[in-house]
C-alpha positions, 0 to 999 in steps of 0.5 A: 499499500502506497503512503498517503503523501507518496509522490508516485504510486508503485505503478508510476514508479515502475513506469518512470524507471522503465523509461529511464532504464529500458527506453533510454530517457534522461533522468531529467526528462522522465522527472519532468514528464511525471512532474517529480524532482530528478532525485526521486526519478533517479531513486526509482531507476536505481531501485529498478536496476537493483531489485526489479519490479519488487523494488517499487514497493514502499520500504519500512522506515524501521531501521534494519539493525537498531544498534548499528544505525543508532550508532551511525546516527549519533556519530553523524550528529555529534561529530559532523553536527548534521541535522535530521535531513542530512543524516537521513540522506546519508543513511537512506532512512526516513527523516522522522526515524532519524528525528525519533532516534535523536530525541530518544538519545537527547540529541534532537537539539544541537544545544544539547551538544557541547560546542567545544568537545562535540560530546552530549552536554552534561547537565546538572541541577541542584536539588533545592533552592539556593543550594548554589547560586551563580554570580557574574557581571554583564558589561553593556555600553551606556546608551547616549541621550537620544538613543544608541546606534541599534535603533537610530543608526550608526551616524546618528548614534555616533552624534548622540554619543559625542554629545553625551557627557562621559560617552565620547569616543576616543578617536586616538585609542578607538575606545568608547567610554562609559559602561553599565556593569550588571551584577547578576545572581541566579539560583541554580535550582529555581533560576530565580534571578537578582540583579543590580546595575553599577558603574564598576566591577570592583570587589567591594561592589560585587560584595555589596551585591552578594550581601543584598542578594543573600538578604533578598533570598532570605526574605523568600525563606531560603538560605544561600549555601554556596556561590559559584563564580568565574576567576575574575579579580573581584571574586578571587580577592581576599575581601570576597572570601572574607565576605563569604565566610561572614555570610556562611557561604562556601565560595566555588570557582569555575575551572580555567577556560571552562565557561560552560561550568557557569553556563546558566548565568551566561544563558540568563545574560542572553535572556537579559539582553534580548528581553530588557537591554535591547528589546526596545528603543531607550532614549537614555541610559537612565531610561533603560536602568529604570526598566530593569526592576520591572523586567526582573519581576516579569522574569521571576514571577511570570515568564515561563522557563523551559528548563523547569517545566515552563513554570515561572522561576519563583514557583520553585522557591519554597516560600514566595514572600513579598520581596525586592521586586514586588 
């Protein structure tokens, strides 16, 4: 029985194959006559040569040898980073079968594969709120009065920057002065986020953010146990270690040249940039900074998070008390 979406019936497949093989038609001419693509015509001609009339029947999409084909699919996905269509073409299999295998192996999305090593990403999650918090700093160029180049264009953006105190471009050193440093804290288990904007990333500033974040989480009924950071000078300072000791928190650090260890906060920074920093035209840096608390409330209390079952992060905290952004 022919599949419902098949381009040709078995009889038509046989006719097109006989035109090419027995009567000497070109593949392109036969394909045009039957109004199909030349790869389709070529496929049925090849099967006619190999199997005769029997080759015109539909084939099952079930793999002939499960372990071998699964291994081949996984190999092409990880080593070559091929998509389901490319893998199906290489192995002469159904695309839906390939996709089913990739889904079963948790490789249906390339984000599930480590970009550096090509190996399946090893994901972890602490089993209760603020067992571990991630901290980092996101650096953004300040918006000049009148708007930045992303929304007003490069020429007008440059004029706005030149006319805004503290943001003029240093033409000799090719630098742009004036940055916002967003100190961010995210809970590993719930993905609840806390953030403050400052004009530097010094140790004393980072320590102040940590103290206020710990207090904010305490207001929500949870106590921070560990904090994970990169190896920046602020976090490697003696002052940071003393502050962690005062708060009863164990400091942890990512391995050198392994930023994926702190990937949760890196992914949050992408969400922060797309949802707040660059989502619309701000006519000044103060306007953008004023919009951060409202966006953080939306992120924590209303935005579904795919990593936690499409629930808002705040639902994973043990006690949702009125807090910093309510």
